[in-house]
Backbone as a ProteinNet text record, in pm:
[ID]
protein_1_A
[PRIMARY]
MGEKTEKIKSMANEKGIFHIFAIDHRDVFVKCLEEKLGHAVTFEEIADEKNRLMEAVSEVTGGYLIDPVYFVKGGCLKARLSGHPFMMGVENSNYDVSCVDDAYLYPDISVHQIWKMGGSMIKLFVYYHPHMEFRHKILEIIHKVETECKKYDMPFLLEPIIYSDHPLNPEIRLSLMKEMLEQLKEVQVDIYKLEFPGDVMVYDDEKNVEICREIGNLIQTPWIVLSSGVSAEVFTKQIALSGQSGASGYAVGRSVWGEYVGTADESLEEMKRIMAGFASTADRYCHPWDRQ
[TERTIARY]
3361.7	3223.9	3207	3153.7	3130	3011.9	3014.7	2904	2760.4	2747.5	2616.3	2576.5	2664.6	2637.1	2592.2	2670.8	2636.7	2497.3	2456.6	2334.3	2211	2235	2134.8	2123.3	2239.9	2250.3	2181.7	2176.1	2124.6	1966	1908.9	1767.8	1717.4	1801.4	1757.4	1787.8	1730.8	1756.8	1875.6	1920	2044.2	2039.1	1917.9	1905.1	1904.6	1919.7	1932.6	1790.7	1685.3	1537.4	1499.5	1418.9	1353.6	1225.2	1199	1066.4	1037.3	978.4	966.7	823.8	811.3	680	670.4	580.7	573.7	454.5	509	415.1	432.3	475.8	507.5	381.7	270.4	145.8	106.4	40	3	-156.9	-204.5	-351.7	-441	-402.8	-472	-469.2	-356	-335.1	-420.5	-429.7	-499.5	-646.1	-692.4	-840.9	-886.8	-791.7	-820.9	-830.1	-747.3	-733.6	-863.8	-895.5	-1018	-1143.1	-1153.6	-1271.7	-1281	-1166.3	-1173.8	-1212.3	-1152.1	-1167.1	-1298.4	-1353.5	-1471.2	-1448.1	-1332.9	-1301.3	-1180.5	-1172.6	-1050.4	-932.1	-811.7	-703.2	-595.3	-513.2	-405.7	-286.8	-185.6	-44.3	-5.3	-1	60.6	-13	-142.1	-207.3	-165	-155.3	-104.1	34.8	122.2	266.4	264.1	196.5	187.6	138.6	24.9	-35.9	67.3	136.5	234.6	340.1	386	495.2	440.7	315.1	253.8	241	200.2	189.2	337.4	433.4	576.6	619.4	598.1	640.9	562.6	439.6	356.5	418.6	476.8	541.9	692.7	747.9	894.1	961.8	907.5	949.3	943.8	861.3	838.7	871.2	944.5	983.6	1131.4	1189.6	1337.5	1378.4	1266.7	1298.2	1178.2	1189.1	1074.2	1077.2	975.6	973.5	893.5	950.3	874.2	871.6	798.2	788.2	853.6	890.8	943.6	857.9	717.9	617.5	602.8	577.4	540.9	660.6	771.7	886.2	1008.3	1002.5	1105	1057.4	1117.6	1075.7	1202.4	1198.5	1314.5	1451.7	1442.4	1564.3	1608.3	1530.1	1563.1	1464.6	1517.5	1437.4	1361.9	1227.4	1128.2	1060.2	1133.4	1075.7	1117.8	1029.8	1048.7	1083.3	1218	1263.5	1285.3	1281.4	1314.1	1441.7	1535.7	1662	1677.7	1565.8	1564.3	1609.7	1658.8	1708.3	1580.2	1594	1478.9	1525.3	1426.3	1432.2	1328.5	1362.5	1261.1	1218	1093.8	1051	1086.9	1118.3	1146.2	1041.7	938.3	835.1	745.8	677	562.5	436.2	335	210	112.1	159.5	69.2	122.4	32.8	72.4	-19.1	-49.4	-123.4	-34.9	-50.2	39.9	15.6	-91.9	-118.8	-27.9	42.2	114.5	244.9	314.8	443	540.7	611	709.4	813.6	892.5	1000.9	944	810.1	755.2	715.3	739.8	716.3	789.2	908.2	995.4	956.7	952.4	913.6	1020.7	973.5	1076.5	1158.7	1110	1173.2	1257.9	1299.6	1392.7	1478.2	1596.5	1693.8	1766.9	1839.7	1907.9	2017.6	2086.2	2188.9	2132.1	2010.4	1951.1	1926.9	1868.4	1841.9	1972.7	2073.1	2206.3	2255.4	2234.3	2288.8	2212.5	2084.8	1988.1	2020.4	2107	2138.6	2043.6	1974.7	1894.8	1973.8	1908.7	1975.1	1940.2	1837.7	1797.3	1710.6	1709.9	1629.5	1522.7	1395.1	1287.2	1221.5	1187.6	1112.2	1006.5	888.6	758.2	726	709.8	660	558.4	446.1	362	438.8	411.2	478.7	395	403.4	336	430.2	474.2	567.3	519.2	397.5	348.1	301.3	311.3	251	361.6	340.4	421.5	490.8	415.2	468	591.9	600.8	715.7	851.3	856.9	990.2	1037.2	927.5	957.7	988.7	913.6	931.9	1078.4	1130.4	1255.2	1359.2	1337.5	1426.4	1435.1	1315.3	1316.8	1378.6	1366	1442.9	1592.9	1632.1	1786.2	1826.7	1747.8	1793	1816.9	1731.2	1744.7	1850.5	1860.5	1977.5	2112.3	2125.1	2253	2284.4	2185.4	2208.4	2240.2	2192.3	2217.6	2369.1	2401.2	2550.4	2635.6	2607.8	2702	2717.3	2611.2	2622.6	2635.3	2656	2668.7	2553.5	2430.9	2310.5	2243	2181.6	2106.4	1989	1948.1	1830.3	1732.2	1614.7	1497	1394.6	1363.9	1260.5	1132.6	1025.8	890.3	814	829	747.2	625.6	511.2	378.3	308.2	255.6	194.5	80	71.4	-46.1	-147.9	-272.7	-388.9	-509.3	-587.6	-717.4	-834	-801.4	-905.2	-837.4	-916.8	-860.7	-803.1	-688.1	-617.6	-636.2	-651	-650.6	-517.6	-487.6	-365.4	-263.8	-289.8	-207	-153.7	-237.5	-194.5	-111.4	-150.1	-79.4	58.1	73.5	204.6	281.9	220.2	299.3	354.3	276.8	322.4	419.4	417	516.5	652.6	654.3	781.9	838.5	759.4	798.7	855.2	789.3	835.6	972.1	987.1	1114.1	1221.1	1195.7	1287.8	1328.4	1241.8	1275.3	1350.7	1342.9	1417.1	1556.8	1586.9	1710.8	1845.6	1841.1	1963.3	1979.6	1874.8	1884.7	1953.9	2033.4	2107.4	2022	1949.8	1859.5	1919	1926.9	1981.9	1864.8	1752.8	1639.1	1521.7	1433.7	1306	1198.4	1096.9	978.8	859.6	815.8	715.2	590	490.1	364.4	374.2	301.1	300.3	259.4	356.6	329.9	209.3	183.7	88.1	-46.3	-123.3	-266.2	-307.5	-312.4	-348	-497.8	-584.1	-721.4	-742.9	-647.7	-665.3	-573.9	-446.5	-356	-335.1	-284.6	-245.4	-112.7	-55.2	65.6	185.2	176.5	284.9	296.9	191.6	196.1	243.1	196.5	234.1	392.3	439	587.8	659.3	616.4	666.3	677.5	561.8	560.8	658.6	654.1	753.2	889.3	932.1	1061.1	1089.6	1002.1	1025.6	1074.6	997.4	1031	1162.4	1188.9	1318	1444.3	1423.4	1527.1	1544.2	1436.5	1445.6	1513.7	1497.3	1561.3	1708.9	1716.4	1847.4	1903.6	1802.6	1832.7	1743.1	1787.8	1698.4	1568.1	1462.2	1329.6	1247.8	1166.3	1069.4	933.2	826.5	693.8	618.5	539.5	455.8	317.5	258.1	113.6	2.9	17.8	-105.4	-239.8	-241.9	-375.8	-452	-394.1	-465.5	-488.3	-564.4	-589.8	-462.6	-457.9	-338.7	-317.7	-447.3	-427.8	-370.2	-416.3	-370.2	-215.5	-188.9	-48.1	57.9	9.2	82.8	131.7	25.2	42.9	137.8	116.2	206.4	350.3	376.5	507.7	566.5	496.5	533.9	573.3	475.7	508.8	615.5	623.7	730.1	867.3	863.6	976	1044.9	947.5	992.8	1047.9	1023.5	1072.3	1196.5	1244.3	1372	1357.5	1223.1	1215	1277.7	1321.3	1402.6	1320.2	1191.7	1117	993.6	957.3	835.5	838.5	753.6	715.9	560.6	516	370	328	218.8	156.6	11.6	-64.9	-209.1	-283.6	-214.7	-270	-265.2	-172.9	-176.8	-227.1	-170.1	-224.5	-365.5	-415.5	-542.1	-657.7	-662.7	-775	-737.1	-624.7	-590.6	-550.6	-541	-513.4	-626.5	-584.2	-669.1	-752.5	-698.8	-773.6	-701.5	-756.8	-698.3	-569.7	-475.9	-350.8	-357.2	-466.4	-483	-504.6	-571.5	-607.3	-464.3	-376.6	-248.9	-170.9	-212.2	-150.4	-181.6	-312.8	-342	-268.9	-242.5	-168.8	-28.9	26.6	169.9	169.7	53.5	48.9	45.7	-16.3	-30.8	112.7	187.4	313.9	416.1	398.9	475.6	459.6	341.3	313.7	375.1	367.8	441	590.7	645.7	788.7	830.8	744.3	778.4	764	662	651.1	774.3	811	928.2	1047.5	1072.4	1196.6	1209.5	1079.3	1071.6	1097.5	1043.1	1044.3	1138.5	1166.4	1241.3	1393	1449.5	1590.1	1686.4	1790.2	1873.9	1898.4	1901.7	1920.5	2055.3	2159.3	2294.3	2330.2	2235.5	2271.8	2161.5	2150	2046.7	2107.9
-2214.3	-2176.8	-2185.2	-2080.1	-2063.8	-2152.9	-2174	-2257.4	-2197.7	-2072	-2010.7	-2029.3	-2010.8	-2043.8	-2183.7	-2276.2	-2425.8	-2453.9	-2387.9	-2410.3	-2367	-2242.5	-2188.9	-2290	-2330.1	-2425.7	-2559.7	-2610.4	-2731.5	-2723.8	-2601.5	-2582.3	-2577.8	-2553.6	-2548.3	-2680.8	-2682	-2822.4	-2787.6	-2880.1	-2872.1	-2748.5	-2700	-2581.4	-2451.5	-2467.6	-2340.3	-2290.7	-2368.4	-2321.3	-2389.6	-2305.5	-2350	-2409.9	-2530.1	-2584.5	-2623	-2537.2	-2545.5	-2574.1	-2687.8	-2718.4	-2666.1	-2563.4	-2490.6	-2558.1	-2621.9	-2690.5	-2628	-2498.1	-2437.1	-2368.6	-2373.9	-2308.2	-2384.8	-2307.5	-2355.6	-2349.5	-2230	-2223.3	-2255.4	-2211.5	-2241.1	-2393.9	-2450.5	-2594.3	-2673	-2635.1	-2718.8	-2693.8	-2577.4	-2560.4	-2645.1	-2646.2	-2719.6	-2872.5	-2918.4	-3061.5	-3100.5	-3007.3	-3034.6	-3033.3	-2941.8	-2941.3	-3061.8	-3106	-3237.5	-3355.3	-3364.8	-3482.2	-3476.2	-3355.9	-3337.8	-3350.8	-3333.8	-3341.3	-3269.1	-3232.6	-3167	-3265.5	-3212.3	-3287.9	-3278.8	-3385.2	-3376.3	-3315	-3285.2	-3243.6	-3346.7	-3466.3	-3581.3	-3602.1	-3592.4	-3592.1	-3494.1	-3375.3	-3257.4	-3288.5	-3325.8	-3357.5	-3469.8	-3576.6	-3687.9	-3646.9	-3571.5	-3521.5	-3439	-3357.9	-3275	-3356.8	-3455.4	-3540.2	-3628.7	-3673.9	-3752.7	-3680.7	-3552.5	-3473.1	-3436	-3420.8	-3405.8	-3528.3	-3647.4	-3764.1	-3785.8	-3747.1	-3762.2	-3689.9	-3565.8	-3482.4	-3491.3	-3587.5	-3590	-3597.9	-3663.4	-3684.5	-3565.3	-3466	-3354.3	-3223.4	-3223.7	-3107.9	-3098.9	-2988.5	-2979.7	-2954.9	-2912.5	-2882.1	-2843.9	-2828.5	-2805.7	-2681.2	-2614.5	-2511.9	-2551.3	-2575.3	-2630.5	-2531.8	-2565.5	-2483.1	-2562.4	-2475.1	-2538	-2585.8	-2568.5	-2617.4	-2764	-2814	-2949.8	-3038.4	-2974.7	-3042.2	-3051.6	-2996	-2984.2	-3037.2	-3138.9	-3187.7	-3214.6	-3155.5	-3178.2	-3132.2	-3034.7	-2977.3	-3066.2	-3167.8	-3250.2	-3240.9	-3246.2	-3242.3	-3367.8	-3352.6	-3466	-3453.4	-3450.8	-3437	-3537.6	-3602	-3704.1	-3627.6	-3600.7	-3516.3	-3594.8	-3716.1	-3800.2	-3755	-3712.3	-3674	-3534.2	-3457.6	-3321.7	-3226.4	-3107.3	-2997.7	-2929.9	-2850.7	-2781.2	-2636.2	-2549.8	-2415.9	-2407.3	-2330	-2319.7	-2170.8	-2150	-2019.6	-1994.6	-1872.7	-1836.4	-1737.4	-1702.6	-1609.4	-1687.8	-1620.7	-1675.9	-1678.8	-1738.6	-1748.4	-1616.7	-1531.2	-1423.1	-1297.9	-1265.2	-1165	-1033	-1003.3	-896	-767	-679.8	-567.5	-459.8	-472.1	-377.2	-391.2	-510.6	-535.5	-620	-561.3	-621.2	-595.7	-702.8	-693.1	-797.8	-831.4	-924.2	-1061	-1079.1	-1217.1	-1250.3	-1145.4	-1194.5	-1321.6	-1329.4	-1442.7	-1560.6	-1679.5	-1805.8	-1829.8	-1832.7	-1848.4	-1972.2	-2081.1	-2215.8	-2261	-2159.5	-2195.3	-2069.2	-2104.2	-1997	-2032.9	-1933.3	-1951.7	-2061.8	-2048.3	-2137.9	-2284.7	-2317.6	-2441.7	-2497.5	-2412.4	-2455.2	-2495	-2411.7	-2443.6	-2584.4	-2606.7	-2733.2	-2853.1	-2835.4	-2936.8	-2961.5	-2881.8	-2907.1	-2823.6	-2728.5	-2643	-2575.6	-2548.3	-2480	-2334.7	-2292	-2158.5	-2106.6	-1977.2	-1930.1	-1842.1	-1866	-1783	-1702.1	-1576.7	-1486.9	-1418.1	-1447.3	-1381.5	-1263.6	-1154.1	-1027.2	-960.2	-901.8	-802.1	-666	-587.2	-461.9	-364.1	-244.1	-135.5	-9.4	38.2	155.7	278.3	293.3	422.3	402.6	270.3	253.4	242.8	278.5	288.9	160.4	49.3	-81.3	-137.1	-64.9	-112.3	-96.4	12	31.5	-85.2	-146.6	-261.5	-380.1	-394.4	-507.8	-496.9	-381.4	-364.3	-413.9	-371.3	-430.5	-574.8	-643.1	-776.4	-830.3	-779.2	-825.7	-819.7	-719.6	-691.2	-795	-822.1	-915.7	-1051.5	-1100.4	-1225.5	-1220	-1098.2	-1085.4	-1099.6	-1034	-1051.6	-1183.9	-1270.3	-1407	-1487.1	-1468.8	-1532.4	-1506.6	-1387.1	-1355.4	-1428.3	-1433	-1498.1	-1647.3	-1720.8	-1860.5	-1891.4	-1781.1	-1794.1	-1875.8	-1837.4	-1901.1	-1821.1	-1861.7	-1786.9	-1737.8	-1620.4	-1551.8	-1524.2	-1585.7	-1572.1	-1479.5	-1361.9	-1279.2	-1274.3	-1291.3	-1298.9	-1174.2	-1063.7	-940.9	-938.3	-923.1	-910.3	-787	-707.5	-589.8	-608.6	-518.6	-533.8	-435.9	-491.4	-398.2	-467.4	-382.5	-439.7	-445.7	-403.4	-419.9	-440.8	-491.9	-530.1	-409.8	-424.8	-324.1	-341.9	-219.5	-236.3	-269.8	-327.7	-369.9	-260.3	-143.2	-31.2	17.6	35.3	70.3	-30.9	-158.5	-265.9	-268.9	-249.3	-240.9	-133.1	-9.8	101.3	87.4	39.2	-6.6	-106.7	-195.2	-311.8	-251.8	-153.7	-88.5	-11.6	65.5	145.9	53	-51.9	-149.1	-193.2	-245.5	-304.1	-184.2	-61.6	41.7	53.1	50.9	63.7	-56.7	-170.5	-283	-301.4	-206	-225.7	-243.9	-188.3	-199.2	-334.2	-413.3	-540.5	-644.7	-713.5	-814.9	-952.4	-952.5	-1064.7	-1145.2	-1277	-1370.2	-1405.1	-1439	-1465.8	-1394.7	-1339.5	-1280.6	-1389.1	-1403.9	-1478.7	-1373.9	-1354.9	-1242.9	-1285.9	-1206.2	-1233.6	-1198.7	-1255.9	-1210.3	-1059.2	-981.4	-833.5	-779.6	-838.9	-806.9	-865	-886.7	-937.7	-1003.2	-1133.1	-1199.4	-1182	-1142.7	-1126.1	-985.4	-887.3	-749.1	-705.2	-743.1	-704.4	-816.4	-778.4	-886.4	-931.5	-1038.4	-1108.2	-997.9	-920	-823.7	-729.2	-675	-595.7	-653.2	-777.7	-848.5	-879.9	-921.4	-936.1	-815.6	-700.2	-573	-543.2	-571.1	-543	-625	-756.4	-842.5	-800.8	-763	-720.4	-597.1	-505	-388.2	-423.4	-527.2	-561.4	-622.7	-715.2	-784.3	-685.9	-585.2	-478.2	-397	-375.3	-298.5	-365.6	-489.9	-562.7	-619.1	-652.2	-709.9	-824.1	-901.2	-1019.2	-1137.3	-1254.1	-1362.4	-1360.4	-1399.2	-1397.8	-1512.2	-1562.5	-1669.6	-1621.9	-1674.2	-1628.3	-1732.9	-1680.7	-1753.8	-1766.6	-1867.7	-1895	-1829.3	-1781.7	-1706.1	-1768.7	-1900.6	-1971.9	-1957.9	-1907.4	-1900.1	-2041.9	-2050.2	-2183.8	-2235.7	-2351.6	-2415.3	-2361.2	-2329.8	-2272.7	-2127.4	-2048.8	-1921.2	-1917.8	-1999.9	-2012.6	-2050.4	-2142.8	-2182.7	-2074.3	-1987.4	-1878.1	-1773.5	-1759.1	-1661.9	-1701.4	-1839.3	-1882.4	-1853.6	-1878.2	-1858.1	-1704.5	-1625	-1482.7	-1423.2	-1473.1	-1416.9	-1472.5	-1598.5	-1649.2	-1589.6	-1554.2	-1474.7	-1341.3	-1302.3	-1161	-1177.9	-1306.4	-1307.9	-1384.2	-1425.9	-1505.5	-1633.4	-1693	-1819.8	-1944.9	-1932.4	-2052.8	-2003.8	-2099.8	-2076.1	-2151	-2111.4	-2191.1	-2198.9	-2317.8	-2344.6	-2412	-2367.9	-2435	-2462.1	-2383.2	-2399.5	-2420.1	-2359.7	-2366	-2514.2	-2591	-2732.2	-2825.5	-2806.6	-2897.6	-2871.8	-2748.8	-2704.6	-2807.6	-2855.3	-2942.8	-3083	-3123.1	-3265.2	-3299.5	-3204.5	-3238.5	-3323.7	-3427.3	-3507.4	-3623.6	-3612.3	-3700	-3834.3	-3935.8	-4070.4	-4067.6	-4157.4	-4163.1	-4154.9	-4231.6	-4225.8	-4090.6	-4002.7	-3864.6	-3782.3	-3825.4	-3751.5	-3759.7	-3849.5	-3874.3	-3748.3	-3696.3	-3577.4	-3452.5	-3445.9	-3324.6	-3349.5	-3468.7	-3488.8	-3430.1	-3470.4	-3428.1	-3283.2	-3216.9	-3063.7	-3003.7	-3062.4	-3024.9	-3041.8	-3152.5	-3167.9	-3075.7	-3024.2	-2929.3	-2791.4	-2757.5	-2632.4	-2642.8	-2757.5	-2773.6	-2773.2	-2828.3	-2820.5	-2684.7	-2605.5	-2469	-2378.3	-2405.1	-2326.1	-2348.9	-2485.7	-2515.6	-2459.3	-2444.4	-2383	-2236.9	-2162.9	-2010.3	-1943.7	-2005.6	-1940	-1925.5	-1825.4	-1807.3	-1874.9	-1911.7	-1972.9	-1867.2	-1899.6	-1799.5	-1739	-1807.8	-1755.6	-1697.4	-1673.3	-1599.5	-1487.7	-1401	-1300.8	-1187.2
-1547.4	-1524.9	-1370.3	-1297.9	-1183.4	-1124.8	-992.8	-932.1	-965.1	-951.7	-991.5	-1119.1	-1217.1	-1362.7	-1381.2	-1299.8	-1328.8	-1268.8	-1163.7	-1108	-1186.7	-1256.8	-1347.3	-1465.9	-1520.9	-1640.2	-1600.4	-1482.6	-1439.1	-1454.1	-1433.1	-1436.5	-1576.4	-1681.1	-1814.9	-1895.5	-2006	-2094	-2180	-2263.7	-2332.4	-2442.6	-2463.4	-2550	-2466.3	-2343.2	-2252.7	-2231.4	-2236.4	-2222.8	-2089.2	-2019.4	-1885.7	-1903.5	-1861.7	-1855.3	-1708	-1640	-1485.7	-1452.1	-1366.3	-1312.5	-1173	-1152.8	-1032.5	-945.3	-832.9	-740	-609.9	-599.7	-469.4	-410.2	-469.6	-421.5	-290.1	-196.3	-73.7	-52.5	-16.2	7.4	-116.2	-226.6	-347.6	-392.5	-366.8	-393.8	-298.6	-167.6	-68.7	-98.4	-140.2	-179.1	-298.4	-392.7	-514.6	-473.3	-399.7	-359.3	-276.4	-182.1	-96.3	-187	-271.8	-358.2	-448.8	-497	-576.9	-498	-373.2	-285.9	-208.2	-185.6	-111.4	38.8	85.4	232.3	268.5	398.8	450	433	398.4	371.6	473.3	504.8	604.7	531.9	615.8	562.8	490.4	528.1	447.5	300.9	305.4	174.3	83.8	130.9	38.3	-8.1	84.3	41.7	-62.2	-33.5	-124.2	-264	-261.2	-396.1	-468.6	-407.1	-480	-545	-464.8	-514.3	-637.7	-613.7	-725.1	-854.4	-854.9	-965.8	-1036.3	-940.7	-999.3	-1071.3	-1010.8	-1076.4	-1213.4	-1221.6	-1345.4	-1460.1	-1441.5	-1539.1	-1552	-1480	-1474.1	-1608.2	-1706.2	-1838.9	-1925.5	-1891.6	-1975.9	-1904	-1799	-1732.4	-1701.2	-1684.9	-1674.8	-1523.8	-1445.9	-1307.1	-1236.8	-1102	-1018.2	-937.8	-918.3	-824.6	-699.9	-588.4	-480	-356.5	-257.1	-134.6	-16.7	81.4	207	302.4	283.2	382.4	368.5	241.2	224.1	176.9	143.5	88.1	180.8	294.9	395.5	528.3	584.8	720.2	801.1	910.3	1001.2	946.7	856.7	790.6	671.1	635.6	519.3	405.9	285	172.8	156.4	138.9	119.2	-23	-134.1	-261.7	-352.1	-430.7	-527.1	-659.6	-673.2	-780.8	-923.5	-921.6	-1037.7	-1105.9	-1026	-1083	-1130	-1110.3	-1165.1	-1066.2	-1102.5	-1011.3	-954	-849.4	-796.7	-754.3	-746.9	-687.8	-583.3	-485.8	-375.1	-342.5	-310.9	-271.7	-115.7	-82.1	52.9	108.8	46.5	95	176.3	268.7	352.8	272	311.8	241.2	259.9	352.5	375.9	290.1	197.5	96.2	124.8	249.9	281.5	270.7	174.3	150.9	261.9	334.7	452.1	565.2	568.7	683.8	641.6	544.6	509.6	612.6	661.5	755	748.9	846.9	846.8	832.4	875.2	872.2	720.9	628.4	482.8	437	488.2	453.1	555.4	485.1	572.9	665.9	794.3	913.8	916.2	848.6	882.3	763.7	671.8	560.6	540.2	489.4	466	329.1	272.8	149.3	180.9	298.4	336	340.1	394.3	403.1	263.7	176.9	53.3	-33.7	-7.4	-71.5	-7.6	109	170.3	118.1	87.7	41.1	-106.1	-180.2	-314.2	-415.1	-364.5	-454.5	-555.5	-672.9	-782.4	-798.5	-726.3	-740	-622.1	-593	-487.8	-558.9	-515.7	-573.8	-472	-506	-408.5	-498.2	-439.9	-500.9	-421.5	-487.9	-419.6	-492.5	-413.6	-477.4	-479.3	-582.4	-586.4	-659.9	-621.3	-691.9	-671	-795.9	-799.9	-736.2	-695.5	-641	-495	-444.5	-305.5	-206.5	-89.1	21.4	69.6	62.2	103	14.2	-99.3	-192.1	-117.9	-30.6	37.9	133.8	193	277.9	192.1	90.3	-15.2	-79.7	-104.9	-150.4	-50.4	86	189.3	184.5	178.8	169.4	54.9	-56.9	-185.3	-172.6	-105.1	-90	0.3	104.5	210.1	147.2	59.1	-9.3	-110.4	-172.7	-279.8	-203.7	-83.5	-9.3	29.3	72.1	111.7	-10.9	-123.6	-247.6	-292.3	-279.1	-307.2	-211.7	-91.7	10.3	-15.4	-65.9	-99.7	-249.7	-336.4	-470.3	-528.4	-484.8	-530.9	-630.5	-745.6	-838.1	-776.2	-815.6	-745.5	-855.1	-846	-937	-856.2	-920	-861.1	-944	-868	-925.9	-874.8	-936.5	-896.5	-968.8	-904.8	-951.4	-916	-1014.9	-993.9	-898.6	-790.4	-696.2	-743.3	-734.6	-752.1	-681.2	-621.9	-568.4	-660.5	-786.2	-892.2	-1028.6	-1116.7	-1255.1	-1327.3	-1382.1	-1452.8	-1611.2	-1680.3	-1830.1	-1877.5	-1988.4	-2038.7	-2037.2	-2088.3	-2092.4	-1961.7	-1865	-1728.1	-1668.4	-1688.6	-1622.1	-1679.7	-1813.8	-1872.7	-1828.2	-1809.8	-1774.7	-1620.8	-1536	-1401.1	-1395.5	-1487.8	-1496.7	-1531	-1624.6	-1679.4	-1558.5	-1482.6	-1375.5	-1254.3	-1236.4	-1130.4	-1164.4	-1286	-1331.8	-1334.1	-1367.1	-1353.2	-1208.5	-1121.1	-968.5	-921	-984.4	-940.3	-1012.2	-1081.2	-1168.8	-1089.3	-961.4	-883.5	-823.2	-820.1	-765	-860.3	-806	-896	-906.3	-1011.7	-1035.1	-1139.3	-1123.4	-1231.4	-1331.7	-1285.7	-1374.6	-1318.4	-1406.7	-1373	-1421.3	-1319.8	-1353.5	-1365	-1474.3	-1511.9	-1559.7	-1524.5	-1598.8	-1747.6	-1829.7	-1971.8	-1972.3	-2033.2	-2023.1	-2122.9	-2223.9	-2319	-2285.9	-2385	-2369.5	-2501.1	-2492.5	-2625.4	-2666.9	-2564.3	-2602.2	-2667.3	-2639.4	-2674	-2792.2	-2795.4	-2893.2	-2993	-3115.1	-3208.1	-3180.9	-3247.8	-3221.1	-3231.6	-3330.5	-3358.6	-3238.2	-3190.9	-3070.6	-2938.8	-2923.5	-2801.7	-2803.4	-2937.9	-2940.9	-2916.1	-2950.3	-2940.5	-2781.8	-2724.1	-2579.6	-2504.2	-2534.9	-2453.8	-2492.4	-2606.9	-2636.8	-2558.2	-2541.9	-2458.2	-2316.8	-2260.8	-2129.4	-2123.1	-2220.4	-2227	-2235.5	-2315.4	-2334.8	-2199.5	-2121.6	-2011.5	-1900	-1886.6	-1769	-1806.7	-1934.5	-2002.4	-1908.4	-1862.2	-1779.5	-1838.3	-1824.6	-1874.5	-1797.8	-1872.6	-1800.8	-1862.1	-1770.2	-1815.3	-1783.2	-1846.7	-1846.6	-1736.4	-1663.1	-1572.2	-1609.8	-1568.7	-1629.9	-1577.9	-1447.4	-1388.8	-1397.9	-1403.3	-1412.3	-1532.3	-1643.9	-1768.2	-1826.4	-1933.4	-1997.8	-2065.5	-2087.3	-2152.6	-2301.3	-2365.3	-2493.4	-2498.8	-2400.9	-2386	-2351.6	-2263.7	-2220.9	-2321.5	-2396.1	-2516.6	-2616.7	-2626	-2714	-2646.7	-2514.5	-2443.8	-2450.2	-2437.9	-2439.9	-2577.4	-2682.7	-2827.4	-2845.2	-2798.4	-2828.8	-2736.5	-2611.8	-2535.6	-2585.9	-2622.3	-2675.7	-2799.5	-2881.7	-2996.6	-2967.2	-2847.9	-2807	-2717.6	-2687	-2610	-2488.4	-2443.4	-2313.1	-2324.6	-2210.8	-2206.7	-2144.3	-2164.3	-2115.7	-2035.2	-1953	-1857.1	-1728	-1648.5	-1531.5	-1521.5	-1510	-1515.4	-1399.3	-1332.2	-1219	-1229.3	-1176.7	-1168.4	-1305.7	-1406	-1535.3	-1589.2	-1533	-1579.3	-1477.3	-1343.7	-1231.7	-1180.9	-1199.1	-1146.8	-1176.4	-1310.2	-1341.1	-1292.4	-1264.9	-1247.1	-1102.2	-1014.5	-879.4	-827.1	-751.7	-686.8	-776	-893.8	-985.9	-1006	-1071.8	-1095.1	-1173.2	-1145	-1218.1	-1369.6	-1419.8	-1567.8	-1617.2	-1548.5	-1612.3	-1613	-1534.7	-1537.8	-1677.8	-1749.5	-1889	-1979.6	-1947.6	-2026.4	-1980.9	-1847.3	-1795.2	-1840.8	-1861.3	-1919.8	-2057.1	-2138.3	-2277.5	-2284.3	-2198.8	-2201.1	-2180.5	-2069.7	-2045.1	-2157.6	-2218.2	-2336.9	-2452.8	-2458.6	-2560.3	-2525.7	-2394.9	-2354.7	-2376.3	-2354.9	-2373.6	-2510	-2608.4	-2751.2	-2794.9	-2752.5	-2786.7	-2741.4	-2626.7	-2565.4	-2645.1	-2674.9	-2755.4	-2896.1	-2954.6	-3078.3	-3083.8	-2980.6	-2989.2	-2900	-2778.9	-2681.3	-2708.2	-2630.8	-2648.4	-2544.3	-2562.2	-2446.7	-2347.3	-2226.6	-2111.9	-2108.4	-2164.8	-2168.7	-2295.5	-2383.1	-2508.4	-2538.5	-2434.8	-2449.9	-2532.7
[MASK]
++++++++++++++++++++++++++++++++++++++++++++++++++++++++++++++++++++++++++++++++++++++++++++++++++++++++++++++++++++++++++++++++++++++++++++++++++++++++++++++++++++++++++++++++++++++++++++++++++++++++++++++++++++++++++++++++++++++++++++++++++++++++++++++++++++++++++++++++++++++++++++++++++++

């Protein structure tokens, strides 16, 4: 078994399912924390809170998705991982598609640095639209990260999100998602992190499973569903439906920590219970990443 495969395997549980706690958010995390505490927060307060939340769910998560801003200092990893593996995002926090340039990637981190720190996966978030001009520069950036991942035999997780300056109806959104993934077929991605491609408020379960299966067949690559800030109840259903269609787990962030950031330690038991529910649902319905 190669080093890359071992790293992917380390992020999944013994069933081959990914239970990822995503705490790589920056601006939105700071805003939530300041609103809860009622005052401006320091760098140290932000980093401490992220670590506190990670420790709170350590027993019900399989790995962490962290950022280089608050978890890397002086080239050293400053994350309380509780023995779990981690993946790290390499994108900058500026997602303005009107000025996508080389500054899209965070300047103070590299694939090589994450590899040296013992990271198990590289994550890249991109906005994408199959009909808009900025996609060409985004593709350059994706290929740049892909090349670096190959160089160091690091697994590459890509999180492409359909860009729109207005809400899209489910049919148009799905159509654009399919076009996007077709355009990305030449990229060697190890894991996709995708928005739920259906809509639990519009379609019945059978239709949502069909839609998810279409996406899985299109990419023929293991994928996990991201939470996009939806309620815990909705995300539980999305995990089950995407899992029945072949997804290999989930990454959850704001949907679980959004309500509990900055709260007393006692309240984090409820967050842990919600996370345990996600894990149980994924283990019941999702497919092992290495048996697609």
